[in-house]
PyMOL Python script that loads the backbone (N, CA, C, O; Angstrom):
from pymol import cmd

cmd.read_pdbstr("""\
ATOM      1  N   MET A   1      69.825  76.499  78.765  1.00  0.00           N
ATOM      2  CA  MET A   1      69.810  77.529  77.740  1.00  0.00           C
ATOM      3  C   MET A   1      68.811  78.607  78.126  1.00  0.00           C
ATOM      4  O   MET A   1      67.683  78.308  78.518  1.00  0.00           O
ATOM      5  N   ALA A   2      69.220  79.831  78.016  1.00  0.00           N
ATOM      6  CA  ALA A   2      68.355  80.955  78.363  1.00  0.00           C
ATOM      7  C   ALA A   2      67.272  81.129  77.303  1.00  0.00           C
ATOM      8  O   ALA A   2      67.454  80.775  76.138  1.00  0.00           O
ATOM      9  N   GLY A   3      66.155  81.677  77.730  1.00  0.00           N
ATOM     10  CA  GLY A   3      65.070  81.955  76.801  1.00  0.00           C
ATOM     11  C   GLY A   3      65.362  83.196  75.987  1.00  0.00           C
ATOM     12  O   GLY A   3      66.402  83.832  76.159  1.00  0.00           O
ATOM     13  N   PRO A   4      64.441  83.543  75.095  1.00  0.00           N
ATOM     14  CA  PRO A   4      64.638  84.723  74.261  1.00  0.00           C
ATOM     15  C   PRO A   4      64.757  85.997  75.098  1.00  0.00           C
ATOM     16  O   PRO A   4      64.113  86.131  76.138  1.00  0.00           O
ATOM     17  N   THR A   5      65.569  86.908  74.640  1.00  0.00           N
ATOM     18  CA  THR A   5      65.763  88.191  75.298  1.00  0.00           C
ATOM     19  C   THR A   5      65.436  89.292  74.303  1.00  0.00           C
ATOM     20  O   THR A   5      65.883  89.258  73.156  1.00  0.00           O
ATOM     21  N   THR A   6      64.665  90.252  74.743  1.00  0.00           N
ATOM     22  CA  THR A   6      64.375  91.410  73.905  1.00  0.00           C
ATOM     23  C   THR A   6      65.301  92.537  74.312  1.00  0.00           C
ATOM     24  O   THR A   6      65.428  92.853  75.495  1.00  0.00           O
ATOM     25  N   MET A   7      65.948  93.142  73.328  1.00  0.00           N
ATOM     26  CA  MET A   7      66.879  94.229  73.591  1.00  0.00           C
ATOM     27  C   MET A   7      66.513  95.408  72.705  1.00  0.00           C
ATOM     28  O   MET A   7      66.051  95.242  71.576  1.00  0.00           O
ATOM     29  N   THR A   8      66.727  96.582  73.235  1.00  0.00           N
ATOM     30  CA  THR A   8      66.515  97.801  72.461  1.00  0.00           C
ATOM     31  C   THR A   8      67.858  98.476  72.264  1.00  0.00           C
ATOM     32  O   THR A   8      68.588  98.726  73.224  1.00  0.00           O
ATOM     33  N   VAL A   9      68.175  98.765  71.025  1.00  0.00           N
ATOM     34  CA  VAL A   9      69.440  99.410  70.698  1.00  0.00           C
ATOM     35  C   VAL A   9      69.134 100.644  69.858  1.00  0.00           C
ATOM     36  O   VAL A   9      68.401 100.571  68.872  1.00  0.00           O
ATOM     37  N   ARG A  10      69.693 101.756  70.252  1.00  0.00           N
ATOM     38  CA  ARG A  10      69.495 102.988  69.487  1.00  0.00           C
ATOM     39  C   ARG A  10      70.781 103.305  68.733  1.00  0.00           C
ATOM     40  O   ARG A  10      71.866 103.358  69.312  1.00  0.00           O
ATOM     41  N   ILE A  11      70.635 103.511  67.447  1.00  0.00           N
ATOM     42  CA  ILE A  11      71.769 103.942  66.633  1.00  0.00           C
ATOM     43  C   ILE A  11      71.297 105.088  65.754  1.00  0.00           C
ATOM     44  O   ILE A  11      70.110 105.205  65.448  1.00  0.00           O
ATOM     45  N   SER A  12      72.219 105.914  65.360  1.00  0.00           N
ATOM     46  CA  SER A  12      71.848 107.047  64.509  1.00  0.00           C
ATOM     47  C   SER A  12      72.987 107.355  63.561  1.00  0.00           C
ATOM     48  O   SER A  12      74.055 106.746  63.622  1.00  0.00           O
ATOM     49  N   GLY A  13      72.747 108.281  62.714  1.00  0.00           N
ATOM     50  CA  GLY A  13      73.785 108.764  61.815  1.00  0.00           C
ATOM     51  C   GLY A  13      74.313 107.703  60.875  1.00  0.00           C
ATOM     52  O   GLY A  13      73.554 106.929  60.291  1.00  0.00           O
ATOM     53  N   ALA A  14      75.624 107.680  60.742  1.00  0.00           N
ATOM     54  CA  ALA A  14      76.280 106.782  59.796  1.00  0.00           C
ATOM     55  C   ALA A  14      75.986 105.312  60.098  1.00  0.00           C
ATOM     56  O   ALA A  14      75.820 104.511  59.179  1.00  0.00           O
ATOM     57  N   LEU A  15      75.922 104.958  61.384  1.00  0.00           N
ATOM     58  CA  LEU A  15      75.618 103.564  61.722  1.00  0.00           C
ATOM     59  C   LEU A  15      74.211 103.190  61.287  1.00  0.00           C
ATOM     60  O   LEU A  15      73.996 102.110  60.737  1.00  0.00           O
ATOM     61  N   SER A  16      73.261 104.068  61.527  1.00  0.00           N
ATOM     62  CA  SER A  16      71.885 103.816  61.122  1.00  0.00           C
ATOM     63  C   SER A  16      71.785 103.673  59.606  1.00  0.00           C
ATOM     64  O   SER A  16      71.100 102.784  59.099  1.00  0.00           O
ATOM     65  N   ASN A  17      72.470 104.551  58.898  1.00  0.00           N
ATOM     66  CA  ASN A  17      72.469 104.472  57.434  1.00  0.00           C
ATOM     67  C   ASN A  17      73.093 103.176  56.943  1.00  0.00           C
ATOM     68  O   ASN A  17      72.612 102.572  55.985  1.00  0.00           O
ATOM     69  N   PHE A  18      74.160 102.752  57.599  1.00  0.00           N
ATOM     70  CA  PHE A  18      74.822 101.508  57.214  1.00  0.00           C
ATOM     71  C   PHE A  18      73.894 100.320  57.411  1.00  0.00           C
ATOM     72  O   PHE A  18      73.799  99.452  56.544  1.00  0.00           O
ATOM     73  N   VAL A  19      73.206 100.278  58.556  1.00  0.00           N
ATOM     74  CA  VAL A  19      72.259  99.191  58.813  1.00  0.00           C
ATOM     75  C   VAL A  19      71.164  99.206  57.751  1.00  0.00           C
ATOM     76  O   VAL A  19      70.796  98.156  57.223  1.00  0.00           O
ATOM     77  N   ALA A  20      70.646 100.382  57.438  1.00  0.00           N
ATOM     78  CA  ALA A  20      69.571 100.500  56.457  1.00  0.00           C
ATOM     79  C   ALA A  20      69.978  99.952  55.094  1.00  0.00           C
ATOM     80  O   ALA A  20      69.146  99.389  54.383  1.00  0.00           O
ATOM     81  N   THR A  21      71.251 100.111  54.719  1.00  0.00           N
ATOM     82  CA  THR A  21      71.697  99.592  53.419  1.00  0.00           C
ATOM     83  C   THR A  21      71.811  98.076  53.405  1.00  0.00           C
ATOM     84  O   THR A  21      71.845  97.466  52.336  1.00  0.00           O
ATOM     85  N   ASN A  22      71.869  97.465  54.583  1.00  0.00           N
ATOM     86  CA  ASN A  22      71.995  96.005  54.674  1.00  0.00           C
ATOM     87  C   ASN A  22      70.675  95.304  54.941  1.00  0.00           C
ATOM     88  O   ASN A  22      70.629  94.074  54.983  1.00  0.00           O
ATOM     89  N   VAL A  23      69.615  96.051  55.120  1.00  0.00           N
ATOM     90  CA  VAL A  23      68.313  95.492  55.475  1.00  0.00           C
ATOM     91  C   VAL A  23      67.279  95.921  54.437  1.00  0.00           C
ATOM     92  O   VAL A  23      67.341  97.027  53.900  1.00  0.00           O
ATOM     93  N   GLY A  24      66.336  95.036  54.167  1.00  0.00           N
ATOM     94  CA  GLY A  24      65.246  95.396  53.263  1.00  0.00           C
ATOM     95  C   GLY A  24      65.432  94.816  51.884  1.00  0.00           C
ATOM     96  O   GLY A  24      66.234  93.906  51.675  1.00  0.00           O
ATOM     97  N   ARG A  25      64.686  95.353  50.951  1.00  0.00           N
ATOM     98  CA  ARG A  25      64.639  94.815  49.591  1.00  0.00           C
ATOM     99  C   ARG A  25      66.022  94.727  48.941  1.00  0.00           C
ATOM    100  O   ARG A  25      66.322  93.740  48.269  1.00  0.00           O
ATOM    101  N   ASP A  26      66.851  95.725  49.127  1.00  0.00           N
ATOM    102  CA  ASP A  26      68.172  95.742  48.478  1.00  0.00           C
ATOM    103  C   ASP A  26      69.291  95.196  49.363  1.00  0.00           C
ATOM    104  O   ASP A  26      70.425  95.050  48.906  1.00  0.00           O
ATOM    105  N   GLY A  27      68.984  94.896  50.617  1.00  0.00           N
ATOM    106  CA  GLY A  27      70.015  94.435  51.540  1.00  0.00           C
ATOM    107  C   GLY A  27      70.091  92.926  51.621  1.00  0.00           C
ATOM    108  O   GLY A  27      69.287  92.221  51.011  1.00  0.00           O
ATOM    109  N   ALA A  28      71.047  92.437  52.367  1.00  0.00           N
ATOM    110  CA  ALA A  28      71.253  90.998  52.535  1.00  0.00           C
ATOM    111  C   ALA A  28      70.328  90.395  53.587  1.00  0.00           C
ATOM    112  O   ALA A  28      70.210  89.173  53.674  1.00  0.00           O
ATOM    113  N   TYR A  29      69.672  91.230  54.383  1.00  0.00           N
ATOM    114  CA  TYR A  29      68.832  90.758  55.485  1.00  0.00           C
ATOM    115  C   TYR A  29      67.420  91.305  55.333  1.00  0.00           C
ATOM    116  O   TYR A  29      67.217  92.417  54.844  1.00  0.00           O
ATOM    117  N   GLU A  30      66.448  90.502  55.761  1.00  0.00           N
ATOM    118  CA  GLU A  30      65.051  90.919  55.663  1.00  0.00           C
ATOM    119  C   GLU A  30      64.684  91.971  56.699  1.00  0.00           C
ATOM    120  O   GLU A  30      63.855  92.843  56.442  1.00  0.00           O
ATOM    121  N   ASN A  31      65.311  91.886  57.883  1.00  0.00           N
ATOM    122  CA  ASN A  31      64.984  92.848  58.940  1.00  0.00           C
ATOM    123  C   ASN A  31      66.202  93.065  59.838  1.00  0.00           C
ATOM    124  O   ASN A  31      67.190  92.335  59.757  1.00  0.00           O
ATOM    125  N   VAL A  32      66.111  94.066  60.678  1.00  0.00           N
ATOM    126  CA  VAL A  32      67.232  94.429  61.547  1.00  0.00           C
ATOM    127  C   VAL A  32      67.554  93.303  62.527  1.00  0.00           C
ATOM    128  O   VAL A  32      68.725  93.041  62.802  1.00  0.00           O
ATOM    129  N   SER A  33      66.530  92.637  63.056  1.00  0.00           N
ATOM    130  CA  SER A  33      66.771  91.555  64.015  1.00  0.00           C
ATOM    131  C   SER A  33      67.606  90.440  63.392  1.00  0.00           C
ATOM    132  O   SER A  33      68.521  89.915  64.026  1.00  0.00           O
ATOM    133  N   GLU A  34      67.292  90.083  62.159  1.00  0.00           N
ATOM    134  CA  GLU A  34      68.057  89.046  61.460  1.00  0.00           C
ATOM    135  C   GLU A  34      69.514  89.483  61.297  1.00  0.00           C
ATOM    136  O   GLU A  34      70.434  88.686  61.481  1.00  0.00           O
ATOM    137  N   TYR A  35      69.710  90.748  60.953  1.00  0.00           N
ATOM    138  CA  TYR A  35      71.056  91.302  60.781  1.00  0.00           C
ATOM    139  C   TYR A  35      71.840  91.250  62.091  1.00  0.00           C
ATOM    140  O   TYR A  35      72.994  90.822  62.110  1.00  0.00           O
ATOM    141  N   ILE A  36      71.220  91.681  63.173  1.00  0.00           N
ATOM    142  CA  ILE A  36      71.886  91.694  64.483  1.00  0.00           C
ATOM    143  C   ILE A  36      72.218  90.272  64.933  1.00  0.00           C
ATOM    144  O   ILE A  36      73.317  90.019  65.428  1.00  0.00           O
ATOM    145  N   ARG A  37      71.273  89.341  64.764  1.00  0.00           N
ATOM    146  CA  ARG A  37      71.555  87.945  65.142  1.00  0.00           C
ATOM    147  C   ARG A  37      72.754  87.399  64.370  1.00  0.00           C
ATOM    148  O   ARG A  37      73.591  86.700  64.941  1.00  0.00           O
ATOM    149  N   ASP A  38      72.843  87.713  63.075  1.00  0.00           N
ATOM    150  CA  ASP A  38      73.970  87.247  62.275  1.00  0.00           C
ATOM    151  C   ASP A  38      75.282  87.875  62.756  1.00  0.00           C
ATOM    152  O   ASP A  38      76.305  87.194  62.827  1.00  0.00           O
ATOM    153  N   LEU A  39      75.256  89.165  63.084  1.00  0.00           N
ATOM    154  CA  LEU A  39      76.457  89.817  63.605  1.00  0.00           C
ATOM    155  C   LEU A  39      76.914  89.164  64.905  1.00  0.00           C
ATOM    156  O   LEU A  39      78.110  88.955  65.110  1.00  0.00           O
ATOM    157  N   ILE A  40      75.971  88.843  65.779  1.00  0.00           N
ATOM    158  CA  ILE A  40      76.313  88.218  67.054  1.00  0.00           C
ATOM    159  C   ILE A  40      76.879  86.824  66.819  1.00  0.00           C
ATOM    160  O   ILE A  40      77.869  86.444  67.444  1.00  0.00           O
ATOM    161  N   ARG A  41      76.257  86.055  65.920  1.00  0.00           N
ATOM    162  CA  ARG A  41      76.786  84.713  65.606  1.00  0.00           C
ATOM    163  C   ARG A  41      78.215  84.796  65.078  1.00  0.00           C
ATOM    164  O   ARG A  41      79.082  84.020  65.481  1.00  0.00           O
ATOM    165  N   ARG A  42      78.451  85.743  64.177  1.00  0.00           N
ATOM    166  CA  ARG A  42      79.797  85.887  63.610  1.00  0.00           C
ATOM    167  C   ARG A  42      80.806  86.301  64.678  1.00  0.00           C
ATOM    168  O   ARG A  42      81.939  85.819  64.678  1.00  0.00           O
ATOM    169  N   ASP A  43      80.408  87.183  65.581  1.00  0.00           N
ATOM    170  CA  ASP A  43      81.298  87.605  66.656  1.00  0.00           C
ATOM    171  C   ASP A  43      81.598  86.442  67.586  1.00  0.00           C
ATOM    172  O   ASP A  43      82.727  86.287  68.052  1.00  0.00           O
ATOM    173  N   LYS A  44      80.582  85.620  67.858  1.00  0.00           N
ATOM    174  CA  LYS A  44      80.774  84.429  68.701  1.00  0.00           C
ATOM    175  C   LYS A  44      81.755  83.472  68.033  1.00  0.00           C
ATOM    176  O   LYS A  44      82.661  82.954  68.687  1.00  0.00           O
ATOM    177  N   GLU A  45      81.581  83.236  66.738  1.00  0.00           N
ATOM    178  CA  GLU A  45      82.499  82.362  66.006  1.00  0.00           C
ATOM    179  C   GLU A  45      83.922  82.917  66.033  1.00  0.00           C
ATOM    180  O   GLU A  45      84.882  82.160  66.175  1.00  0.00           O
ATOM    181  N   ARG A  46      84.061  84.247  65.897  1.00  0.00           N
ATOM    182  CA  ARG A  46      85.377  84.868  65.933  1.00  0.00           C
ATOM    183  C   ARG A  46      86.033  84.681  67.300  1.00  0.00           C
ATOM    184  O   ARG A  46      87.222  84.377  67.388  1.00  0.00           O
ATOM    185  N   ALA A  47      85.251  84.866  68.363  1.00  0.00           N
ATOM    186  CA  ALA A  47      85.782  84.694  69.715  1.00  0.00           C
ATOM    187  C   ALA A  47      86.212  83.245  69.951  1.00  0.00           C
ATOM    188  O   ALA A  47      87.251  82.991  70.561  1.00  0.00           O
ATOM    189  N   GLU A  48      85.409  82.302  69.466  1.00  0.00           N
ATOM    190  CA  GLU A  48      85.763  80.885  69.608  1.00  0.00           C
ATOM    191  C   GLU A  48      87.021  80.557  68.813  1.00  0.00           C
ATOM    192  O   GLU A  48      87.873  79.803  69.285  1.00  0.00           O
ATOM    193  N   GLN A  49      87.147  81.123  67.602  1.00  0.00           N
ATOM    194  CA  GLN A  49      88.340  80.895  66.787  1.00  0.00           C
ATOM    195  C   GLN A  49      89.567  81.500  67.452  1.00  0.00           C
ATOM    196  O   GLN A  49      90.638  80.893  67.437  1.00  0.00           O
ATOM    197  N   ASP A  50      89.430  82.686  68.037  1.00  0.00           N
ATOM    198  CA  ASP A  50      90.549  83.312  68.758  1.00  0.00           C
ATOM    199  C   ASP A  50      91.015  82.436  69.916  1.00  0.00           C
ATOM    200  O   ASP A  50      92.216  82.257  70.121  1.00  0.00           O
ATOM    201  N   ALA A  51      90.056  81.886  70.679  1.00  0.00           N
ATOM    202  CA  ALA A  51      90.405  81.011  71.800  1.00  0.00           C
ATOM    203  C   ALA A  51      91.113  79.761  71.300  1.00  0.00           C
ATOM    204  O   ALA A  51      92.097  79.323  71.896  1.00  0.00           O
ATOM    205  N   PHE A  52      90.617  79.185  70.208  1.00  0.00           N
ATOM    206  CA  PHE A  52      91.254  78.001  69.624  1.00  0.00           C
ATOM    207  C   PHE A  52      92.671  78.327  69.159  1.00  0.00           C
ATOM    208  O   PHE A  52      93.597  77.549  69.389  1.00  0.00           O
ATOM    209  N   ASP A  53      92.839  79.478  68.507  1.00  0.00           N
ATOM    210  CA  ASP A  53      94.162  79.868  68.013  1.00  0.00           C
ATOM    211  C   ASP A  53      95.154  80.066  69.158  1.00  0.00           C
ATOM    212  O   ASP A  53      96.325  79.705  69.037  1.00  0.00           O
ATOM    213  N   ARG A  54      94.679  80.645  70.284  1.00  0.00           N
ATOM    214  CA  ARG A  54      95.564  80.814  71.448  1.00  0.00           C
ATOM    215  C   ARG A  54      95.977  79.446  72.010  1.00  0.00           C
ATOM    216  O   ARG A  54      97.143  79.231  72.343  1.00  0.00           O
ATOM    217  N   LEU A  55      95.017  78.535  72.110  1.00  0.00           N
ATOM    218  CA  LEU A  55      95.315  77.191  72.606  1.00  0.00           C
ATOM    219  C   LEU A  55      96.285  76.486  71.669  1.00  0.00           C
ATOM    220  O   LEU A  55      97.239  75.850  72.117  1.00  0.00           O
ATOM    221  N   LYS A  56      96.042  76.600  70.373  1.00  0.00           N
ATOM    222  CA  LYS A  56      96.913  75.966  69.387  1.00  0.00           C
ATOM    223  C   LYS A  56      98.339  76.502  69.499  1.00  0.00           C
ATOM    224  O   LYS A  56      99.299  75.735  69.424  1.00  0.00           O
ATOM    225  N   ALA A  57      98.478  77.814  69.676  1.00  0.00           N
ATOM    226  CA  ALA A  57      99.811  78.414  69.813  1.00  0.00           C
ATOM    227  C   ALA A  57     100.511  77.890  71.061  1.00  0.00           C
ATOM    228  O   ALA A  57     101.708  77.603  71.031  1.00  0.00           O
ATOM    229  N   GLU A  58      99.768  77.765  72.158  1.00  0.00           N
ATOM    230  CA  GLU A  58     100.365  77.222  73.395  1.00  0.00           C
ATOM    231  C   GLU A  58     100.808  75.775  73.196  1.00  0.00           C
ATOM    232  O   GLU A  58     101.872  75.381  73.674  1.00  0.00           O
ATOM    233  N   LEU A  59     100.004  74.987  72.498  1.00  0.00           N
ATOM    234  CA  LEU A  59     100.364  73.583  72.259  1.00  0.00           C
ATOM    235  C   LEU A  59     101.575  73.476  71.339  1.00  0.00           C
ATOM    236  O   LEU A  59     102.455  72.645  71.564  1.00  0.00           O
ATOM    237  N   ILE A  60     101.623  74.302  70.317  1.00  0.00           N
ATOM    238  CA  ILE A  60     102.791  74.293  69.418  1.00  0.00           C
ATOM    239  C   ILE A  60     104.048  74.629  70.207  1.00  0.00           C
ATOM    240  O   ILE A  60     105.086  73.990  70.032  1.00  0.00           O
ATOM    241  N   LEU A  61     103.954  75.634  71.076  1.00  0.00           N
ATOM    242  CA  LEU A  61     105.089  76.017  71.907  1.00  0.00           C
ATOM    243  C   LEU A  61     105.495  74.871  72.834  1.00  0.00           C
ATOM    244  O   LEU A  61     106.682  74.578  72.978  1.00  0.00           O
ATOM    245  N   ALA A  62     104.522  74.230  73.454  1.00  0.00           N
ATOM    246  CA  ALA A  62     104.815  73.132  74.384  1.00  0.00           C
ATOM    247  C   ALA A  62     105.455  71.948  73.666  1.00  0.00           C
ATOM    248  O   ALA A  62     106.415  71.361  74.164  1.00  0.00           O
ATOM    249  N   PHE A  63     104.922  71.599  72.496  1.00  0.00           N
ATOM    250  CA  PHE A  63     105.458  70.440  71.781  1.00  0.00           C
ATOM    251  C   PHE A  63     106.786  70.723  71.107  1.00  0.00           C
ATOM    252  O   PHE A  63     107.498  69.789  70.735  1.00  0.00           O
ATOM    253  N   SER A  64     107.137  71.993  70.939  1.00  0.00           N
ATOM    254  CA  SER A  64     108.425  72.311  70.328  1.00  0.00           C
ATOM    255  C   SER A  64     109.534  72.451  71.373  1.00  0.00           C
ATOM    256  O   SER A  64     110.704  72.581  71.015  1.00  0.00           O
ATOM    257  N   ALA A  65     109.182  72.426  72.647  1.00  0.00           N
ATOM    258  CA  ALA A  65     110.186  72.531  73.714  1.00  0.00           C
ATOM    259  C   ALA A  65     111.025  71.244  73.750  1.00  0.00           C
ATOM    260  O   ALA A  65     110.520  70.160  73.460  1.00  0.00           O
ATOM    261  N   PRO A  66     112.280  71.372  74.099  1.00  0.00           N
ATOM    262  CA  PRO A  66     113.124  70.171  74.181  1.00  0.00           C
ATOM    263  C   PRO A  66     112.601  69.221  75.264  1.00  0.00           C
ATOM    264  O   PRO A  66     112.127  69.655  76.314  1.00  0.00           O
ATOM    265  N   GLU A  67     112.697  67.949  74.992  1.00  0.00           N
ATOM    266  CA  GLU A  67     112.172  66.947  75.917  1.00  0.00           C
ATOM    267  C   GLU A  67     112.819  67.050  77.296  1.00  0.00           C
ATOM    268  O   GLU A  67     112.192  66.711  78.299  1.00  0.00           O
ATOM    269  N   ALA A  68     114.050  67.508  77.354  1.00  0.00           N
ATOM    270  CA  ALA A  68     114.754  67.640  78.632  1.00  0.00           C
ATOM    271  C   ALA A  68     114.091  68.677  79.543  1.00  0.00           C
ATOM    272  O   ALA A  68     114.302  68.662  80.755  1.00  0.00           O
ATOM    273  N   SER A  69     113.298  69.570  78.967  1.00  0.00           N
ATOM    274  CA  SER A  69     112.651  70.605  79.780  1.00  0.00           C
ATOM    275  C   SER A  69     111.371  70.111  80.447  1.00  0.00           C
ATOM    276  O   SER A  69     110.802  70.808  81.287  1.00  0.00           O
ATOM    277  N   TYR A  70     110.916  68.917  80.079  1.00  0.00           N
ATOM    278  CA  TYR A  70     109.703  68.363  80.684  1.00  0.00           C
ATOM    279  C   TYR A  70     110.009  67.767  82.048  1.00  0.00           C
ATOM    280  O   TYR A  70     111.087  67.216  82.270  1.00  0.00           O
ATOM    281  N   MET A  71     109.045  67.883  82.960  1.00  0.00           N
ATOM    282  CA  MET A  71     109.174  67.292  84.288  1.00  0.00           C
ATOM    283  C   MET A  71     108.103  66.230  84.451  1.00  0.00           C
ATOM    284  O   MET A  71     106.940  66.475  84.129  1.00  0.00           O
ATOM    285  N   PRO A  72     108.472  65.051  84.945  1.00  0.00           N
ATOM    286  CA  PRO A  72     107.443  64.037  85.178  1.00  0.00           C
ATOM    287  C   PRO A  72     106.557  64.467  86.354  1.00  0.00           C
ATOM    288  O   PRO A  72     107.062  64.883  87.397  1.00  0.00           O
ATOM    289  N   LEU A  73     105.246  64.365  86.180  1.00  0.00           N
ATOM    290  CA  LEU A  73     104.287  64.725  87.224  1.00  0.00           C
ATOM    291  C   LEU A  73     103.257  63.618  87.368  1.00  0.00           C
ATOM    292  O   LEU A  73     102.859  62.979  86.394  1.00  0.00           O
ATOM    293  N   THR A  74     102.846  63.412  88.574  1.00  0.00           N
ATOM    294  CA  THR A  74     101.745  62.485  88.814  1.00  0.00           C
ATOM    295  C   THR A  74     100.444  63.284  88.848  1.00  0.00           C
ATOM    296  O   THR A  74     100.465  64.513  88.917  1.00  0.00           O
ATOM    297  N   ALA A  75      99.329  62.590  88.800  1.00  0.00           N
ATOM    298  CA  ALA A  75      98.027  63.263  88.897  1.00  0.00           C
ATOM    299  C   ALA A  75      97.943  64.013  90.224  1.00  0.00           C
ATOM    300  O   ALA A  75      97.402  65.117  90.278  1.00  0.00           O
ATOM    301  N   ALA A  76      98.470  63.428  91.285  1.00  0.00           N
ATOM    302  CA  ALA A  76      98.452  64.084  92.591  1.00  0.00           C
ATOM    303  C   ALA A  76      99.254  65.376  92.574  1.00  0.00           C
ATOM    304  O   ALA A  76      98.863  66.349  93.217  1.00  0.00           O
ATOM    305  N   ASP A  77     100.381  65.404  91.840  1.00  0.00           N
ATOM    306  CA  ASP A  77     101.189  66.624  91.705  1.00  0.00           C
ATOM    307  C   ASP A  77     100.355  67.731  91.029  1.00  0.00           C
ATOM    308  O   ASP A  77     100.350  68.875  91.484  1.00  0.00           O
ATOM    309  N   VAL A  78      99.672  67.389  89.974  1.00  0.00           N
ATOM    310  CA  VAL A  78      98.881  68.369  89.233  1.00  0.00           C
ATOM    311  C   VAL A  78      97.737  68.881  90.096  1.00  0.00           C
ATOM    312  O   VAL A  78      97.484  70.084  90.146  1.00  0.00           O
ATOM    313  N   ILE A  79      97.051  67.976  90.771  1.00  0.00           N
ATOM    314  CA  ILE A  79      95.935  68.368  91.632  1.00  0.00           C
ATOM    315  C   ILE A  79      96.439  69.279  92.747  1.00  0.00           C
ATOM    316  O   ILE A  79      95.823  70.304  93.037  1.00  0.00           O
ATOM    317  N   GLY A  80      97.542  68.915  93.364  1.00  0.00           N
ATOM    318  CA  GLY A  80      98.104  69.744  94.435  1.00  0.00           C
ATOM    319  C   GLY A  80      98.523  71.109  93.943  1.00  0.00           C
ATOM    320  O   GLY A  80      98.303  72.111  94.624  1.00  0.00           O
ATOM    321  N   ARG A  81      99.123  71.160  92.769  1.00  0.00           N
ATOM    322  CA  ARG A  81      99.540  72.447  92.191  1.00  0.00           C
ATOM    323  C   ARG A  81      98.331  73.324  91.893  1.00  0.00           C
ATOM    324  O   ARG A  81      98.387  74.538  92.088  1.00  0.00           O
ATOM    325  N   ASN A  82      97.257  72.736  91.431  1.00  0.00           N
ATOM    326  CA  ASN A  82      96.064  73.505  91.082  1.00  0.00           C
ATOM    327  C   ASN A  82      95.286  73.968  92.312  1.00  0.00           C
ATOM    328  O   ASN A  82      94.536  74.940  92.232  1.00  0.00           O
ATOM    329  N   ARG A  83      95.449  73.300  93.427  1.00  0.00           N
ATOM    330  CA  ARG A  83      94.781  73.715  94.663  1.00  0.00           C
ATOM    331  C   ARG A  83      95.496  74.876  95.332  1.00  0.00           C
ATOM    332  O   ARG A  83      94.907  75.622  96.114  1.00  0.00           O
ATOM    333  N   ALA A  84      96.771  75.015  95.014  1.00  0.00           N
ATOM    334  CA  ALA A  84      97.585  76.061  95.669  1.00  0.00           C
ATOM    335  C   ALA A  84      97.253  77.438  95.164  1.00  0.00           C
ATOM    336  O   ALA A  84      97.846  78.419  95.612  1.00  0.00           O
TER     337      ALA A  84
END
""", "prot")
cmd.dss("prot")
cmd.show_as("cartoon", "prot")
cmd.util.cbc("prot")
cmd.orient("prot")
């Protein structure tokens, strides 16, 4: 696991105003760092969910295929195919 990283991000205008409304006494977050960490966590969760959904769709497609379309393969067949 990597150690802490310090990043500097400059925002202005409407984005800066939007962040300001979400931080501080009236906002949902105590400080900008807390807000950014939460945004990153949510984006990570979204990316993981997207990957899961793609895998799930592939599995649904595979399991809905007619059994006659399946080919018997040995472990050696799979290994050889993946090396090619």
